[in-house]
Backbone bond lengths (Angstrom), bond angles and torsions (degrees), N, CA, C in turn:
res aa  C-N    CA-C-N  psi(-1)  N-CA   C-N-CA  omega(-1)  CA-C   N-CA-C  phi
1 M - - - 1.463 - - 1.514 108.83 -
2 S 1.333 117.54 133.47 1.452 121.25 177.30 1.514 109.79 -88.29
3 I 1.311 116.44 147.84 1.465 120.84 175.88 1.521 109.19 -61.04
4 R 1.318 115.51 -35.58 1.467 121.91 179.96 1.530 111.06 -52.51
5 H 1.312 116.47 -52.96 1.461 119.69 -177.30 1.523 111.55 -76.36
6 G 1.321 117.09 -26.96 1.456 119.36 174.81 1.522 111.25 -62.56
7 L 1.332 116.45 -43.33 1.462 120.19 179.60 1.528 111.15 -69.53
8 L 1.318 116.62 -37.57 1.465 118.99 177.05 1.522 110.65 -62.38
9 A 1.324 117.14 -41.27 1.461 120.75 179.58 1.524 110.73 -63.42
10 L 1.322 116.71 -38.82 1.464 120.04 179.14 1.523 111.16 -69.34
11 L 1.333 117.63 -38.84 1.463 120.74 179.51 1.523 111.68 -70.18
12 E 1.320 116.92 -21.29 1.462 119.58 175.24 1.534 110.42 -64.75
13 R 1.337 116.70 -23.97 1.466 120.44 176.71 1.531 111.31 -72.12
14 G 1.346 115.27 -30.04 1.462 119.70 -177.17 1.516 110.81 157.04
15 Q 1.306 116.88 174.98 1.467 122.38 -178.68 1.530 110.81 -65.21
16 M 1.341 115.62 139.78 1.466 121.21 177.68 1.513 108.94 -149.80
17 Y 1.334 114.91 153.66 1.467 119.74 171.43 1.524 108.42 -102.82
18 G 1.325 115.81 177.38 1.459 121.27 -169.44 1.514 116.16 -52.44
19 Y 1.333 117.42 -51.82 1.466 120.20 -176.54 1.530 111.44 -67.46
20 Q 1.333 116.41 -33.28 1.468 119.07 175.39 1.521 110.85 -65.09
21 L 1.345 116.51 -39.71 1.459 120.49 179.18 1.523 111.29 -64.69
22 R 1.324 116.36 -41.98 1.472 118.84 179.48 1.527 110.61 -63.46
23 A 1.340 116.59 -44.79 1.467 120.01 -179.55 1.525 110.78 -63.87
24 A 1.332 117.64 -41.82 1.465 121.07 -179.33 1.524 110.57 -67.85
25 F 1.327 117.13 -37.41 1.467 121.32 179.09 1.522 109.84 -62.60
26 E 1.340 116.91 -48.46 1.461 120.26 -177.98 1.527 111.47 -68.49
27 E 1.329 116.87 -33.93 1.463 119.69 176.72 1.525 110.84 -66.04
28 S 1.338 116.42 -39.85 1.467 120.44 -178.76 1.518 112.13 -67.92
29 T 1.330 117.13 -31.17 1.464 120.79 -178.11 1.522 112.37 -102.15
30 G 1.339 117.02 9.46 1.455 119.87 178.88 1.509 112.85 64.69
31 S 1.331 117.31 27.96 1.472 123.54 -178.85 1.521 112.45 60.60
32 T 1.339 116.47 20.01 1.466 119.31 177.45 1.526 111.09 -80.19
33 W 1.330 117.45 -12.96 1.458 121.78 177.87 1.523 107.89 -129.08
34 P 1.342 117.89 88.31 1.463 120.19 -179.71 1.530 110.61 -61.88
35 L 1.308 115.57 139.40 1.463 121.68 -177.03 1.520 107.72 -130.86
36 N 1.337 116.40 123.11 1.461 117.36 178.37 1.526 110.04 -89.35
37 I 1.320 115.32 157.80 1.452 120.46 -172.79 1.525 111.69 -65.61
38 G 1.336 116.64 -28.31 1.464 119.53 177.20 1.518 111.97 -62.65
39 Q 1.345 116.64 -40.74 1.461 120.51 176.81 1.519 111.51 -62.38
40 V 1.341 115.57 -38.04 1.464 119.72 -179.05 1.526 110.28 -63.05
41 Y 1.323 117.09 -50.57 1.463 119.77 -175.31 1.533 112.05 -71.82
42 T 1.330 116.82 -33.14 1.473 119.10 175.51 1.525 110.33 -63.34
43 T 1.346 115.90 -43.00 1.464 120.33 179.73 1.523 111.03 -67.75
44 L 1.316 117.50 -40.14 1.453 120.67 177.78 1.529 111.29 -61.02
45 S 1.328 116.95 -39.37 1.470 120.32 178.16 1.518 111.15 -62.25
46 R 1.330 116.56 -40.97 1.464 120.40 179.29 1.530 110.95 -68.76
47 L 1.329 116.09 -39.75 1.467 119.45 177.95 1.528 110.86 -64.22
48 E 1.330 115.77 -38.94 1.466 119.01 177.44 1.530 110.22 -66.04
49 R 1.317 116.90 -42.17 1.466 121.26 178.17 1.525 110.97 -58.83
50 D 1.340 116.91 -37.92 1.464 121.27 -177.84 1.527 112.75 -86.11
51 G 1.319 117.22 1.92 1.456 120.75 177.24 1.521 114.57 76.49
52 L 1.335 117.59 20.52 1.466 121.16 -177.25 1.521 112.29 -95.10
53 V 1.326 117.25 -21.29 1.465 121.68 173.10 1.519 107.72 -136.50
54 R 1.326 115.52 163.71 1.475 119.31 174.91 1.524 108.72 -135.54
55 P 1.338 116.74 140.89 1.459 119.94 177.29 1.522 110.76 -78.14
56 L 1.297 116.03 149.40 1.463 122.62 177.78 1.530 109.19 -110.96
57 P 1.326 118.29 167.24 1.477 119.97 178.99 1.522 111.93 -57.58
58 E 1.306 115.42 146.49 1.458 120.74 179.45 1.519 111.02 -64.60
59 S 1.315 115.05 148.58 1.465 120.50 175.10 1.525 109.41 -78.89
60 E 1.310 116.96 175.03 1.457 120.81 179.19 1.530 111.17 -63.19
61 A 1.332 115.69 -25.09 1.466 119.93 179.42 1.529 112.03 -85.18
62 G 1.330 116.49 2.22 1.457 119.88 178.66 1.517 114.44 84.22
63 Q 1.309 117.14 14.65 1.463 120.56 179.48 1.528 109.54 -97.63
64 R 1.342 115.10 132.91 1.461 119.63 -178.32 1.522 110.07 -104.47
65 P 1.337 117.89 110.95 1.458 119.86 177.91 1.530 111.14 -79.71
66 Y 1.326 114.69 162.40 1.467 121.94 177.07 1.515 108.19 -124.92
67 E 1.329 114.67 155.65 1.459 120.16 172.81 1.518 109.71 -134.61
68 I 1.312 116.30 154.02 1.460 121.24 -178.75 1.527 109.33 -79.97
69 T 1.330 116.47 146.10 1.462 121.52 177.56 1.531 109.58 -97.59
70 D 1.335 115.53 173.96 1.472 119.31 176.59 1.523 110.57 -61.68
71 A 1.344 117.26 -38.22 1.465 120.58 177.60 1.528 110.35 -64.55
72 G 1.334 115.49 -36.24 1.463 119.42 177.75 1.517 111.85 -66.24
73 R 1.340 116.39 -38.75 1.472 119.95 177.93 1.531 110.90 -65.22
74 A 1.338 116.15 -39.14 1.466 119.77 178.82 1.531 110.33 -65.20
75 D 1.339 116.34 -41.44 1.466 120.56 179.89 1.531 110.21 -65.77
76 L 1.322 116.45 -40.26 1.460 120.95 179.27 1.528 110.94 -66.51
77 A 1.338 116.88 -42.24 1.470 120.69 179.20 1.524 110.45 -62.68
78 L 1.319 116.99 -39.00 1.467 120.79 178.23 1.520 110.73 -65.16
79 W 1.319 116.70 -39.92 1.470 120.84 179.63 1.525 110.61 -63.57
80 F 1.332 116.76 -44.90 1.462 120.37 179.15 1.531 111.46 -64.03
81 A 1.327 116.84 -32.31 1.470 120.57 -176.11 1.518 113.11 -84.82
82 T 1.330 117.83 -13.04 1.472 121.53 -175.08 1.521 110.61 -99.70
83 P 1.348 118.78 121.35 1.472 120.36 177.21 1.527 111.45 -60.75
84 I 1.320 115.63 148.05 1.458 120.94 177.45 1.520 109.19 -79.65
85 S 1.312 116.93 126.12 1.463 121.68 178.27 1.518 109.61 -88.78
86 R 1.332 116.48 144.23 1.464 119.43 177.20 1.515 110.89 -63.46
87 N 1.337 117.34 -26.41 1.458 119.89 177.84 1.518 112.25 -68.14
88 D 1.345 116.79 -18.26 1.458 120.98 179.52 1.518 112.14 -86.74
89 R 1.335 117.46 -7.44 1.448 120.62 -176.84 1.523 110.42 -92.62
90 P 1.340 116.92 155.43 1.471 118.98 179.74 1.521 111.44 -59.74
91 R 1.328 116.31 151.92 1.461 120.41 176.66 1.530 109.45 -62.90
92 D 1.325 115.56 150.31 1.458 120.99 -179.31 1.524 108.61 -78.49
93 E 1.328 116.01 100.70 1.462 120.42 -176.25 1.520 111.77 -63.41
94 L 1.339 117.19 -35.89 1.461 119.80 -178.97 1.523 111.41 -64.53
95 A 1.339 117.42 -44.86 1.463 120.42 179.35 1.524 110.56 -61.71
96 I 1.332 116.63 -41.60 1.465 120.59 178.55 1.530 110.17 -65.01
97 K 1.334 116.27 -40.74 1.470 120.94 179.83 1.525 111.21 -60.41
98 L 1.344 117.09 -45.36 1.460 119.91 -179.79 1.524 111.79 -68.83
99 A 1.329 116.62 -37.46 1.464 119.54 177.62 1.527 110.67 -61.53
100 L 1.323 116.36 -40.04 1.471 120.08 178.58 1.527 111.04 -71.95
101 A 1.346 116.63 -35.98 1.458 119.78 179.25 1.527 111.45 -61.71
102 L 1.338 116.04 -35.30 1.467 120.44 -179.90 1.518 112.31 -65.91
103 T 1.316 117.10 -26.69 1.459 120.30 -175.10 1.519 113.04 -110.66
104 T 1.343 117.04 7.59 1.465 120.61 179.74 1.521 109.44 -104.09
105 P 1.326 118.77 121.31 1.468 120.98 -178.90 1.530 111.58 -60.27
106 G 1.328 115.33 140.47 1.459 121.06 174.77 1.510 115.43 85.41
107 V 1.330 118.54 0.89 1.471 120.96 -179.50 1.526 109.26 -95.28
108 D 1.337 116.40 127.52 1.466 121.28 175.87 1.529 107.30 -85.28
109 V 1.324 116.11 97.43 1.460 120.79 -173.56 1.520 111.15 -64.39
110 R 1.329 117.43 -37.62 1.468 119.43 -179.80 1.523 110.88 -63.14
111 S 1.317 117.43 -36.80 1.466 120.22 177.53 1.521 110.63 -65.79
112 V 1.331 116.49 -38.43 1.462 120.68 177.67 1.524 109.97 -62.19
113 V 1.342 116.24 -45.18 1.467 121.03 -179.91 1.525 110.71 -63.56
114 Q 1.329 116.90 -45.82 1.463 120.35 -177.01 1.523 111.69 -66.39
115 A 1.341 116.78 -38.75 1.467 119.71 178.47 1.521 110.95 -64.33
116 Q 1.342 116.00 -41.58 1.461 119.90 179.62 1.525 110.52 -67.50
117 R 1.321 116.65 -39.29 1.471 119.88 -179.80 1.528 110.49 -62.82
118 S 1.329 117.13 -42.35 1.466 120.37 179.19 1.521 110.69 -62.90
119 A 1.335 116.34 -42.30 1.461 120.37 -179.92 1.529 110.97 -65.68
120 T 1.326 116.37 -41.22 1.468 120.33 -179.89 1.523 111.05 -67.07
121 M 1.326 117.26 -37.46 1.463 120.80 177.84 1.530 110.61 -64.23
122 R 1.335 116.82 -39.62 1.471 119.34 177.85 1.528 110.34 -64.41
123 T 1.340 115.74 -41.23 1.459 119.90 177.43 1.518 111.03 -62.55
124 L 1.323 116.35 -42.73 1.464 121.54 -179.73 1.529 110.88 -61.70
125 Q 1.328 116.79 -42.27 1.463 120.35 179.18 1.522 111.04 -63.95
126 E 1.337 117.10 -40.70 1.455 120.73 -179.95 1.530 111.06 -67.58
127 L 1.329 116.47 -42.12 1.470 120.00 178.19 1.524 111.17 -62.67
128 T 1.325 116.41 -41.00 1.461 120.45 179.09 1.523 110.91 -64.39
129 R 1.341 116.12 -39.05 1.469 119.98 177.50 1.524 110.64 -62.37
130 L 1.348 116.63 -44.00 1.463 120.65 179.38 1.529 111.13 -64.60
131 K 1.334 114.75 -38.98 1.469 119.45 -177.02 1.517 112.00 -59.86
132 Y 1.322 116.69 -40.87 1.459 120.32 -176.72 1.529 112.28 -95.67
133 G 1.348 116.23 11.17 1.453 119.88 179.60 1.515 113.11 -76.46
134 S 1.317 117.26 -21.25 1.465 120.26 -178.93 1.523 109.25 -152.07
135 D 1.326 115.22 145.37 1.462 119.97 -179.36 1.525 110.85 -130.50
136 R 1.343 116.21 28.56 1.460 119.38 -179.82 1.526 109.90 -76.39
137 P 1.318 118.35 145.33 1.471 120.79 179.49 1.521 113.12 -57.09
138 E 1.342 117.18 -35.51 1.472 119.52 -178.84 1.523 112.80 -71.24
139 D 1.343 117.04 -10.41 1.466 120.62 178.53 1.531 112.63 -89.35
140 L 1.327 117.02 -0.20 1.461 120.07 -176.01 1.534 113.43 -55.52
141 P 1.350 120.92 -44.03 1.469 119.23 -178.49 1.526 113.19 -56.58
142 W 1.332 117.11 -49.27 1.461 116.76 -177.36 1.518 112.30 -76.82
143 R 1.372 117.33 -22.94 1.465 118.63 173.84 1.529 110.89 -66.23
144 L 1.323 116.87 -35.46 1.467 120.11 176.95 1.529 110.48 -67.25
145 V 1.333 116.22 -37.55 1.468 119.68 175.26 1.523 109.69 -62.58
146 L 1.328 117.11 -44.29 1.463 121.08 178.28 1.524 111.28 -62.63
147 D 1.338 116.98 -40.85 1.471 120.14 177.41 1.521 110.86 -56.67
148 S 1.333 115.92 -44.86 1.461 119.92 179.15 1.522 111.15 -60.25
149 M 1.325 116.51 -42.89 1.469 120.52 -179.51 1.524 111.26 -68.35
150 V 1.341 116.84 -35.95 1.472 120.61 176.84 1.522 110.23 -63.72
151 F 1.343 117.16 -46.48 1.466 120.50 -179.35 1.529 110.90 -63.35
152 Q 1.327 116.72 -38.79 1.463 119.75 178.45 1.529 111.05 -65.10
153 A 1.336 116.44 -41.38 1.466 120.05 179.15 1.522 110.80 -65.60
154 E 1.345 116.78 -41.67 1.469 120.00 177.87 1.525 110.87 -62.17
155 A 1.332 116.57 -41.47 1.465 120.12 178.93 1.523 110.45 -65.03
156 E 1.339 116.64 -38.08 1.467 119.67 179.39 1.519 110.94 -65.05
157 V 1.333 117.44 -40.04 1.466 120.73 178.06 1.527 110.06 -62.76
158 R 1.335 117.45 -44.02 1.470 120.14 178.10 1.520 110.88 -61.90
159 W 1.327 117.18 -40.83 1.464 120.23 -179.97 1.528 110.69 -66.34
160 L 1.338 117.19 -39.55 1.463 120.47 177.98 1.524 111.15 -65.41
161 D 1.354 116.89 -37.13 1.471 119.80 174.74 1.527 110.14 -61.71
162 H 1.328 116.11 -41.66 1.464 120.67 177.69 1.526 110.49 -62.46
163 C 1.334 116.95 -41.68 1.469 120.75 179.01 1.521 110.50 -61.64
164 E 1.341 115.87 -43.30 1.460 119.29 -178.29 1.526 110.63 -65.30
165 T 1.329 117.35 -40.64 1.463 120.97 177.51 1.527 110.58 -63.65
166 S 1.309 116.40 -41.16 1.465 120.24 179.69 1.524 110.99 -64.87
167 L 1.329 117.24 -37.20 1.464 120.43 178.84 1.521 111.31 -66.56
168 V 1.354 116.05 -38.10 1.469 119.71 178.78 1.519 110.41 -65.37
169 R 1.337 116.60 -39.85 1.467 120.46 -177.85 1.513 112.94 -79.23
170 H 1.325 116.54 -18.22 1.462 119.34 -174.68 1.523 110.42 -68.30
171 Q 1.297 115.94 128.36 1.459 122.19 175.73 1.515 108.23 -123.38
172 P 1.320 117.23 118.10 1.467 117.94 178.06 1.511 111.07 -62.48
173 N 1.314 116.17 144.71 1.471 120.76 -179.98 1.524 109.88 -74.47
174 R 1.303 114.92 113.24 1.465 119.80 177.59 1.525 108.58 -105.89
175 P 1.321 117.78 132.07 1.463 119.58 179.21 1.521 110.23 -66.26
176 T 1.294 116.16 133.26 1.468 120.82 178.50 1.520 108.96 -101.90
177 S 1.337 116.01 133.85 1.463 120.16 -179.09 1.521 108.80 -87.68
178 P 1.322 118.23 141.05 1.461 120.96 179.73 1.520 110.83 -68.70
179 P 1.323 118.32 154.90 1.474 120.63 178.15 1.524 110.05 -62.54
180 P 1.324 116.62 148.43 1.471 119.30 -178.53 1.518 111.02 -61.47
181 R 1.332 115.87 139.41 1.465 120.85 179.69 1.525 109.37 -90.89
182 P 1.331 116.26 141.12 1.481 118.49 177.30 1.519 109.75 -69.24
183 P 1.343 116.36 159.09 1.473 118.68 177.55 1.523 110.59 -58.78
184 D 1.348 115.03 153.67 1.464 119.97 179.49 1.518 110.13 -55.64
185 G 1.342 114.69 131.76 1.461 119.99 176.88 1.511 113.28 83.55
186 G 1.322 118.17 -6.72 1.454 120.09 -177.89 1.512 110.76 -109.23
187 T 1.301 116.04 -176.28 1.451 121.74 177.85 1.511 108.42 -125.12
188 S 1.285 115.68 156.52 1.459 120.05 179.91 1.515 108.81 -74.74
189 D 1.362 116.14 164.64 1.465 120.45 179.33 1.525 110.55 -59.82
190 G 1.346 116.11 -39.50 1.460 118.75 -179.52 1.509 111.57 -64.45
191 A 1.331 116.78 -42.80 1.463 120.08 179.84 1.512 110.74 -66.88
192 R 1.354 117.33 -38.26 1.458 120.27 179.87 1.522 110.18 -64.88
193 W 1.356 116.40 -40.86 1.469 120.17 179.25 1.526 110.27 -63.88
194 A 1.322 117.32 -40.61 1.461 120.98 180.00 1.524 110.48 -64.30
195 D 1.361 117.65 -39.01 1.469 120.29 178.72 1.522 110.19 -64.47
196 E 1.345 116.42 -42.98 1.449 118.86 -179.32 1.514 111.37 -63.73
197 E 1.334 116.64 -40.04 1.469 119.77 179.22 1.523 110.37 -64.20
198 A 1.339 117.04 -35.12 1.470 120.38 -178.43 1.520 111.54 -69.15
199 R 1.342 117.36 -30.32 1.463 119.99 -177.77 1.526 111.48 -77.41
200 R 1.325 117.34 -20.34 1.464 119.66 -176.74 1.524 111.30 -75.21
């Protein structure tokens, strides 16, 4: 999810100024995505530049609210209607890290996997605790966000288990030398012993 569309979705509810947008954003996501006020105002400036929001007169307290424009509503509707592509998501840093660990001399890959698994399990336990901390109907939006994070953590643990199993089964290819050949015209010691046993 982009901050851009998150702010547009919040402004669709009504006019808000920067600090209200940050508070509403964190409330909607259950504070699972911290947002600093600098990001809010930088994004608002870009949205205003693109004609998706417009600033309103300052209040007596010096706060300037924003409202969404018709172009902003069209952009938001398109975002909601368009499926998220995996190509649009950040690269999986953990997968890249393990791939590099496998090819970097001196790295204990199993230790890397085990450390990550322990960290992910701690995250999973904390997310599960948060998930069951409240069951109010108004908490449904951030509970769904937590559900997504729980499923991702569970999938990561399963993938790390698979990685560890693959590492245990992995056997580097070692060249095998052929058995020594007897001298030309002769027989090996084993063959000579077998012939002698046959004559007895």
